[in-house]
Rosetta silent file (secondary structure, phi, psi, omega in degrees, C-alpha in Angstrom):
SEQUENCE: XXXXXXXXXXXXXXXXXXXXXXXXXXXXXXXXXXXXXXXXXXXXXXXXXXXXXXXXXXXXXXXXXXXXXXXXXXXXXXXXXXXXXXXXXXXXXXXXXXXXXXXXXXXXXXXXXXXXXXXXXXXXXXXXXXXXXXXXXXXXXXXXXXXXXXXXXXXXXXXXXXXXXXXXXXXXXXXXXXXXXXXXXXXXXXXXXXXXXXXXXXXXXXXXXXXXXXXXXXXXXXXXXXXXX
SCORE:     score description
SCORE:     0.000 S_00000001
   1 L     0.000  137.302  178.920   60.558   89.155  118.649 S_00000001
   2 L   -69.706  143.657  173.639   64.152   88.080  118.163 S_00000001
   3 L   -67.731  151.182  178.842   65.209   87.146  114.674 S_00000001
   4 H   -61.049  -35.138  177.711   65.968   83.459  114.122 S_00000001
   5 H   -59.541  -39.607  177.914   69.554   84.417  113.258 S_00000001
   6 H   -65.528  -41.038  178.662   69.926   85.917  116.747 S_00000001
   7 H   -63.385  -40.932  178.628   68.507   82.774  118.319 S_00000001
   8 H   -63.828  -37.131  177.220   70.921   80.616  116.360 S_00000001
   9 H   -64.482  -38.692  178.688   73.807   82.761  117.586 S_00000001
  10 H   -66.940  -40.937  176.854   72.642   82.268  121.178 S_00000001
  11 H   -64.677  -40.683  179.052   72.417   78.492  120.693 S_00000001
  12 H   -61.506  -38.325  177.595   75.862   78.498  119.106 S_00000001
  13 H   -62.747  -40.500  176.711   77.260   80.291  122.142 S_00000001
  14 H   -63.689  -42.271 -179.873   75.799   77.565  124.368 S_00000001
  15 H   -63.749  -41.061  178.967   77.284   74.859  122.166 S_00000001
  16 H   -64.437  -43.622  179.869   80.693   76.477  122.268 S_00000001
  17 H   -65.909  -42.870 -178.871   80.588   76.815  126.047 S_00000001
  18 H   -65.805  -41.833  179.334   79.330   73.275  126.537 S_00000001
  19 H   -67.294  -37.527  177.107   81.936   71.748  124.246 S_00000001
  20 H   -63.346  -44.736 -179.470   84.679   73.766  125.967 S_00000001
  21 H   -63.982  -31.455 -179.124   83.489   72.628  129.403 S_00000001
  22 L   -88.239    1.046 -177.950   83.443   69.007  128.193 S_00000001
  23 L    57.504   43.587  178.320   86.945   69.349  126.678 S_00000001
  24 L  -123.831  147.679  176.648   85.557   68.436  123.276 S_00000001
  25 L   -67.051  140.409 -179.479   86.069   70.170  119.924 S_00000001
  26 H   -58.626  -36.136 -176.438   83.095   72.262  118.900 S_00000001
  27 H   -74.557    1.914  175.006   83.013   70.624  115.461 S_00000001
  28 H   -84.038   -6.487 -176.456   82.337   67.251  117.128 S_00000001
  29 L  -123.477  120.776  177.362   78.746   68.356  117.836 S_00000001
  30 E   -95.144  150.081  178.006   76.204   69.014  115.090 S_00000001
  31 E  -106.462  120.920  173.954   73.097   71.139  115.551 S_00000001
  32 E  -103.432  119.070  178.100   69.781   69.814  114.252 S_00000001
  33 E   -83.405  113.905 -179.142   67.095   72.503  114.062 S_00000001
  34 E   -82.652  109.648 -167.188   63.793   70.852  115.019 S_00000001
  35 L  -111.828   16.423  178.946   61.379   72.612  112.709 S_00000001
  36 L   -59.154  140.534 -179.181   58.093   70.746  113.201 S_00000001
  37 L    71.395   -3.786  179.382   55.035   73.030  112.951 S_00000001
  38 L   -87.616  139.548  179.880   57.205   75.873  111.639 S_00000001
  39 L   -72.318  157.729 -178.329   56.288   77.334  108.213 S_00000001
  40 H   -53.106  -34.945 -177.642   58.789   77.089  105.340 S_00000001
  41 H   -60.691  -33.241 -179.770   59.617   80.797  105.573 S_00000001
  42 H   -75.302  -34.049  173.592   61.098   80.298  109.038 S_00000001
  43 H   -66.145  -39.646  178.535   63.252   77.402  107.857 S_00000001
  44 H   -63.046  -37.357  178.271   64.420   79.568  104.971 S_00000001
  45 H   -64.802  -43.287  177.872   65.340   82.272  107.469 S_00000001
  46 H   -64.939  -38.982  178.215   67.368   79.787  109.516 S_00000001
  47 H   -61.744  -42.213  179.551   69.035   78.503  106.346 S_00000001
  48 H   -62.749  -25.162  178.387   70.014   82.046  105.427 S_00000001
  49 L   -88.687    2.800  174.573   71.682   82.288  108.850 S_00000001
  50 L   110.128   -4.711 -178.695   73.773   79.205  108.118 S_00000001
  51 L   -78.333  135.073 -176.936   71.667   76.304  109.448 S_00000001
  52 L  -121.426  -24.313 -177.824   71.655   73.265  107.160 S_00000001
  53 E  -101.527  128.217  179.500   70.225   70.345  109.178 S_00000001
  54 E  -130.730  137.561 -178.601   66.482   70.296  109.903 S_00000001
  55 E  -111.501  131.333 -178.588   64.464   67.698  111.803 S_00000001
  56 E  -123.982  145.573 -177.956   60.814   66.947  111.100 S_00000001
  57 L  -103.971  -23.438 -171.850   58.301   64.784  113.004 S_00000001
  58 L  -120.569  122.826 -170.274   55.316   64.672  110.650 S_00000001
  59 H   -61.478  -52.393 -175.753   55.671   63.234  107.158 S_00000001
  60 H   -61.660  -42.571  177.721   53.048   65.216  105.233 S_00000001
  61 H   -60.806  -42.860 -179.964   54.163   68.488  106.803 S_00000001
  62 H   -64.217  -41.982 -179.752   57.780   67.667  105.974 S_00000001
  63 H   -62.448  -39.106  177.623   56.944   66.814  102.355 S_00000001
  64 H   -62.463  -41.422  179.261   55.193   70.157  101.928 S_00000001
  65 H   -68.371  -40.229  179.902   58.266   71.956  103.256 S_00000001
  66 H   -60.881  -38.021  177.929   60.628   69.936  101.098 S_00000001
  67 H   -68.186  -41.521 -177.946   58.655   70.978   98.037 S_00000001
  68 H   -70.676  -25.106 -175.033   58.611   74.631   99.111 S_00000001
  69 L  -115.229   26.312 -175.231   62.334   74.621   99.901 S_00000001
  70 L   -63.363  -17.598  179.755   63.558   72.439   97.049 S_00000001
  71 L   -81.228   -6.553 -177.377   65.990   75.168   95.974 S_00000001
  72 L  -104.370  144.928 -179.662   67.936   74.830   99.254 S_00000001
  73 L   -87.120   68.844 -177.591   70.604   72.196  100.015 S_00000001
  74 L   -88.907  141.522  170.346   68.966   71.033  103.251 S_00000001
  75 E   -95.038  112.134 -172.528   69.927   67.836  105.070 S_00000001
  76 E   -95.521  129.404  179.268   66.560   66.410  106.133 S_00000001
  77 E  -117.905  130.148  173.318   66.227   64.297  109.296 S_00000001
  78 E   -97.192  124.299 -172.498   63.078   62.397  110.252 S_00000001
  79 L  -124.923    6.787 -177.689   62.785   62.266  114.045 S_00000001
  80 L   -99.628  172.596  175.667   59.157   61.279  114.707 S_00000001
  81 L   -58.019  146.484 -174.244   57.416   57.932  115.247 S_00000001
  82 L  -114.758  122.622  172.986   57.268   55.831  112.078 S_00000001
  83 L   -92.903  148.472 -176.604   54.154   54.038  110.850 S_00000001
  84 H   -57.392  -35.666 -177.429   54.589   51.144  108.431 S_00000001
  85 H   -77.720    0.463  179.104   52.552   52.862  105.727 S_00000001
  86 H  -108.593   -2.907 -172.249   54.910   55.853  105.814 S_00000001
  87 H   -65.553  -36.543 -177.462   58.222   54.049  105.366 S_00000001
  88 H   -63.877  -46.193 -179.878   58.396   54.329  101.586 S_00000001
  89 H   -64.750  -38.816  178.743   57.974   58.105  101.582 S_00000001
  90 H   -66.012  -43.555 -179.602   60.454   58.481  104.446 S_00000001
  91 H   -61.516  -31.148 -177.127   63.000   56.248  102.722 S_00000001
  92 H   -84.493  -28.780 -165.647   62.727   58.359   99.584 S_00000001
  93 H  -107.948   -9.007 -172.835   62.687   61.840  101.075 S_00000001
  94 L  -119.953  156.056  176.353   65.112   61.930  104.016 S_00000001
  95 L   -91.758  -32.692 -178.922   68.865   61.766  104.563 S_00000001
  96 E  -134.091  148.745  168.944   68.633   60.547  108.172 S_00000001
  97 E  -131.085  122.274 -174.301   66.053   58.708  110.283 S_00000001
  98 E   -98.377   -9.501 -163.744   66.519   58.901  114.066 S_00000001
  99 E  -116.520   31.532  177.051   63.463   57.039  115.292 S_00000001
 100 E   -79.670  124.745  179.836   63.860   53.412  114.193 S_00000001
 101 L  -134.871    6.226  179.138   62.906   51.094  117.053 S_00000001
 102 L  -140.997  143.613 -179.780   61.693   47.907  115.297 S_00000001
 103 H   -64.403  -34.744  178.462   63.345   45.582  112.809 S_00000001
 104 H   -56.858  -45.085 -179.545   60.193   45.560  110.676 S_00000001
 105 H   -65.612  -43.529  179.809   60.492   49.307  110.118 S_00000001
 106 H   -61.475  -42.358  179.272   64.211   49.069  109.361 S_00000001
 107 H   -61.752  -42.428  179.691   63.624   46.326  106.793 S_00000001
 108 H   -65.249  -41.641  177.735   60.971   48.369  105.044 S_00000001
 109 H   -61.623  -40.649  179.533   63.213   51.436  104.940 S_00000001
 110 H   -65.410  -45.655 -178.480   66.011   49.329  103.462 S_00000001
 111 H   -65.674  -31.596 -172.110   63.769   47.728  100.840 S_00000001
 112 H  -100.930    0.181  177.679   62.217   51.063   99.857 S_00000001
 113 L   -74.226  124.328  177.519   65.352   53.242   99.802 S_00000001
 114 L   -63.769  126.835 -177.873   66.128   54.238   96.191 S_00000001
 115 H   -55.752  -34.811 -178.328   69.601   52.832   95.387 S_00000001
 116 H   -69.857  -15.172  179.823   70.614   56.029   93.629 S_00000001
 117 H   -81.042  -12.872 -176.259   70.015   57.983   96.852 S_00000001
 118 L    82.201  170.578 -177.005   72.801   56.141   98.679 S_00000001
 119 L   -61.080  142.500  175.897   72.483   54.513  102.106 S_00000001
 120 E   -85.430  124.700  179.961   69.940   55.987  104.507 S_00000001
 121 E   -73.997  128.549 -172.566   71.590   57.062  107.763 S_00000001
 122 E  -123.178  133.312  163.947   69.874   55.375  110.715 S_00000001
 123 E  -113.518  139.533  174.920   69.820   55.980  114.459 S_00000001
 124 E   -89.745  128.435  178.222   68.059   53.483  116.698 S_00000001
 125 E   -83.760  127.344  179.264   65.775   55.100  119.243 S_00000001
 126 E  -113.646  133.105  178.518   66.232   53.687  122.725 S_00000001
 127 L   -87.911   84.929 -167.112   63.682   54.178  125.505 S_00000001
 128 L   -68.746  -25.199 -178.313   66.315   54.761  128.145 S_00000001
 129 L  -106.610    4.551  178.651   63.893   55.311  131.043 S_00000001
 130 L    64.900   32.594 -178.725   61.308   52.655  130.131 S_00000001
 131 L   -74.131  128.194 -176.078   58.528   55.227  129.742 S_00000001
 132 L   -65.169  -28.150 -175.846   55.292   53.552  128.650 S_00000001
 133 L   -91.177    2.629 -173.653   54.225   56.555  126.574 S_00000001
 134 L  -114.011  142.013  176.059   57.506   56.884  124.679 S_00000001
 135 L   -72.022  166.331  175.300   58.736   55.095  121.563 S_00000001
 136 L   128.387  147.918  174.626   62.046   53.292  121.480 S_00000001
 137 E   -73.612  150.553  175.439   63.617   49.898  121.894 S_00000001
 138 L   -73.213  152.857  175.982   64.390   48.747  125.401 S_00000001
 139 H   -54.919  -32.895 -179.074   68.069   48.682  126.391 S_00000001
 140 H   -69.927  -35.320 -178.057   67.752   44.890  126.671 S_00000001
 141 H   -84.304  -13.002 -171.669   66.421   44.513  123.120 S_00000001
 142 H   -61.214  -46.953 -175.230   68.869   46.981  121.603 S_00000001
 143 H   -57.581  -46.446 -179.726   71.894   44.719  120.887 S_00000001
 144 H   -64.058  -40.711  178.407   69.944   42.196  118.807 S_00000001
 145 H   -62.787  -46.121 -178.157   68.145   44.980  116.953 S_00000001
 146 H   -62.447  -43.951 -179.334   71.376   46.846  116.214 S_00000001
 147 H   -64.153  -36.901  179.055   73.161   43.767  114.895 S_00000001
 148 H   -71.043  -43.291 -179.267   70.229   42.950  112.618 S_00000001
 149 H   -65.088  -36.871 -178.616   69.858   46.508  111.297 S_00000001
 150 H   -62.421  -20.833 -178.707   73.587   46.753  110.613 S_00000001
 151 L   -87.817   -9.821 -174.207   73.247   43.853  108.148 S_00000001
 152 L   -76.846  135.893  174.568   70.528   45.488  106.043 S_00000001
 153 L   -72.293  157.608  176.543   71.486   46.834  102.614 S_00000001
 154 L    71.773    3.517  173.543   70.681   50.460  101.739 S_00000001
 155 E  -121.904  151.234  170.278   70.966   51.518  105.394 S_00000001
 156 E  -126.003  108.939  179.035   73.956   52.811  107.350 S_00000001
 157 E   -72.312  117.209 -174.686   73.570   52.345  111.094 S_00000001
 158 E  -101.561  -32.930 -176.862   75.131   55.458  112.620 S_00000001
 159 E   168.451 -149.145 -173.915   74.218   55.343  116.302 S_00000001
 160 E  -122.012  151.589  172.530   71.545   55.889  118.915 S_00000001
 161 E  -126.121  140.959  178.181   68.864   58.472  119.635 S_00000001
 162 L  -147.162  149.891  174.059   67.235   59.000  123.017 S_00000001
 163 L  -127.637   88.033 -179.638   64.801   61.367  124.712 S_00000001
 164 L   -60.839  160.096  176.722   65.234   60.869  128.477 S_00000001
 165 L   -56.300  140.298 -179.211   62.384   61.677  130.842 S_00000001
 166 L   -55.342  137.746 -175.878   62.131   65.439  131.448 S_00000001
 167 L  -160.683  140.433 -179.969   64.316   66.546  134.334 S_00000001
 168 L  -103.291   -5.030 -179.912   65.777   69.861  135.501 S_00000001
 169 L   -85.370  116.018 -175.954   68.581   68.456  137.653 S_00000001
 170 H   -57.302  -37.831 -178.698   71.827   68.588  135.617 S_00000001
 171 H   -67.596  -41.131  177.162   73.364   65.613  137.405 S_00000001
 172 H   -66.477  -37.368  175.256   70.299   63.441  136.779 S_00000001
 173 H   -58.434  -46.397 -178.126   70.300   64.582  133.143 S_00000001
 174 H   -63.490  -38.146 -179.468   73.913   63.484  132.808 S_00000001
 175 H   -62.184  -41.309  178.478   73.186   60.097  134.351 S_00000001
 176 H   -64.270  -45.549 -179.642   70.491   59.391  131.759 S_00000001
 177 H   -67.429  -32.813  177.577   72.728   60.434  128.881 S_00000001
 178 H   -63.508  -34.704  177.733   75.601   58.406  130.318 S_00000001
 179 H   -65.072  -37.994  177.496   73.404   55.294  130.104 S_00000001
 180 H   -65.783  -44.801  179.407   72.837   55.970  126.404 S_00000001
 181 H   -60.261  -39.947  179.801   76.563   56.447  125.836 S_00000001
 182 H   -63.718  -36.666  176.657   77.288   53.178  127.620 S_00000001
 183 H   -64.062  -42.787  177.479   74.880   51.370  125.287 S_00000001
 184 H   -62.915  -43.855  179.493   76.683   52.830  122.275 S_00000001
 185 H   -59.815  -40.214 -179.860   80.061   51.844  123.723 S_00000001
 186 H   -65.686  -38.485  177.928   78.812   48.284  124.231 S_00000001
 187 H   -68.395  -38.917  176.189   77.619   48.059  120.629 S_00000001
 188 H   -62.026  -37.100  179.046   80.955   49.383  119.405 S_00000001
 189 H   -65.584  -22.109  176.391   82.659   46.677  121.457 S_00000001
 190 L   -87.380    3.354  174.297   80.612   44.146  119.481 S_00000001
 191 L   102.277    3.943  179.245   82.138   45.496  116.270 S_00000001
 192 L   -83.775  131.736 -176.630   79.527   48.024  115.128 S_00000001
 193 L   -88.415   76.961 -178.350   81.051   51.186  113.653 S_00000001
 194 L   -95.598  141.744 -179.440   78.817   53.745  115.358 S_00000001
 195 L  -134.398    6.751 -171.545   79.674   57.453  115.377 S_00000001
 196 E  -130.055  132.092  167.295   76.469   59.222  116.418 S_00000001
 197 E  -123.536  103.673  179.397   74.686   59.990  119.682 S_00000001
 198 E   -90.463   96.572 -177.790   71.555   62.010  118.904 S_00000001
 199 L  -159.968  148.828 -177.098   70.606   63.345  122.326 S_00000001
 200 L   104.481  131.326  179.296   70.065   66.658  124.055 S_00000001
 201 L  -132.301 -165.225 -174.048   67.485   69.360  123.412 S_00000001
 202 L   -54.545  -38.611 -172.614   66.935   72.982  124.396 S_00000001
 203 L   -89.052   -9.128 -174.103   66.661   72.211  128.109 S_00000001
 204 L  -145.582   21.089 -174.596   69.485   69.714  128.553 S_00000001
 205 H   -65.157  -29.965  179.305   71.990   70.037  125.717 S_00000001
 206 H   -63.378  -44.118  178.630   74.863   70.869  128.094 S_00000001
 207 H   -64.881  -38.537 -179.980   74.420   67.589  129.972 S_00000001
 208 H   -64.997  -43.841  179.924   74.148   65.676  126.694 S_00000001
 209 H   -65.539  -37.391  177.919   77.347   67.191  125.321 S_00000001
 210 H   -61.577  -26.897 -178.204   79.149   66.424  128.578 S_00000001
 211 L  -104.348   14.112  169.492   78.213   62.768  128.049 S_00000001
 212 L   105.183   10.630  177.591   79.231   62.547  124.408 S_00000001
 213 L   -55.559  136.945  174.672   76.340   63.785  122.262 S_00000001
 214 L  -108.185   -9.723  178.334   77.410   64.288  118.660 S_00000001
 215 E  -148.564  123.346  177.560   74.101   65.771  117.523 S_00000001
 216 E  -111.000  143.064 -173.856   71.715   67.913  119.573 S_00000001
 217 E  -109.150  108.042 -173.237   68.123   68.554  118.535 S_00000001
 218 E  -121.016  124.242  177.756   67.018   72.122  119.287 S_00000001
 219 L  -117.254  -64.553 -173.872   63.630   73.568  118.410 S_00000001
 220 H   -57.083  -42.282 -176.003   62.230   75.986  120.973 S_00000001
 221 H   -74.470   -7.321  173.830   65.471   77.902  121.500 S_00000001
 222 H  -102.655  -49.820 -171.591   65.716   78.547  117.739 S_00000001
 223 H  -102.313   -8.938 -175.177   62.131   79.032  116.613 S_00000001
 224 L    86.926 -171.212 -177.771   60.359   79.876  119.869 S_00000001
 225 L   -55.880  145.949 -179.711   57.231   78.075  121.141 S_00000001
 226 L   -63.006  136.999  178.531   55.847   75.389  118.896 S_00000001
 227 L   -83.661  154.279  176.007   53.083   76.566  116.586 S_00000001
 228 L   -67.417  141.813  178.776   49.722   74.820  116.378 S_00000001
 229 L   -76.658    0.000    0.000   49.496   72.370  113.509 S_00000001
């Protein structure tokens, strides 16, 4: 089995090639290691190889890892669906939340964010393909949601997150990501200071970077197949 450090080097090579092909600086794209179902020892291994941003989908699992890895300066991102009864713990324990799709959730995160922790970085999840089984605000509902979230104290609205429908055609991948970028551009035109497009995963990060992704979420290509919970 390849060491996680080797996998990270391979992902970095892809990021460098993709940013070069898109005529973008490599440092314009951050790598989020999606570490759900992975044990703390594997996150520690990735940290030792230089990875600092980790994304978690399940609150209790993430809290256990945060306790086990409290000696490391990790930037924790919550990227899973958010239940109302979990907002307080998420507001207290994470640096970023990518999966906000309702004003109710955003308000709770704002109210429950400890002031001493500083503003919680927020991405709004948009359901770009209208998939019934996927979370996210509709493109039509997004502007009103974004304007309302931007007014909340203790939050900093950074941008958008999307998970387009799975597709292996690079051109179709780019079209989906281009729609997300256009939504961000439209919100910026309304005066919102957005700087983040959280989009692109192991199978489509090149297309996402070509369309302006500033943060790609990679799990399988770093840690291998997802482990059973």
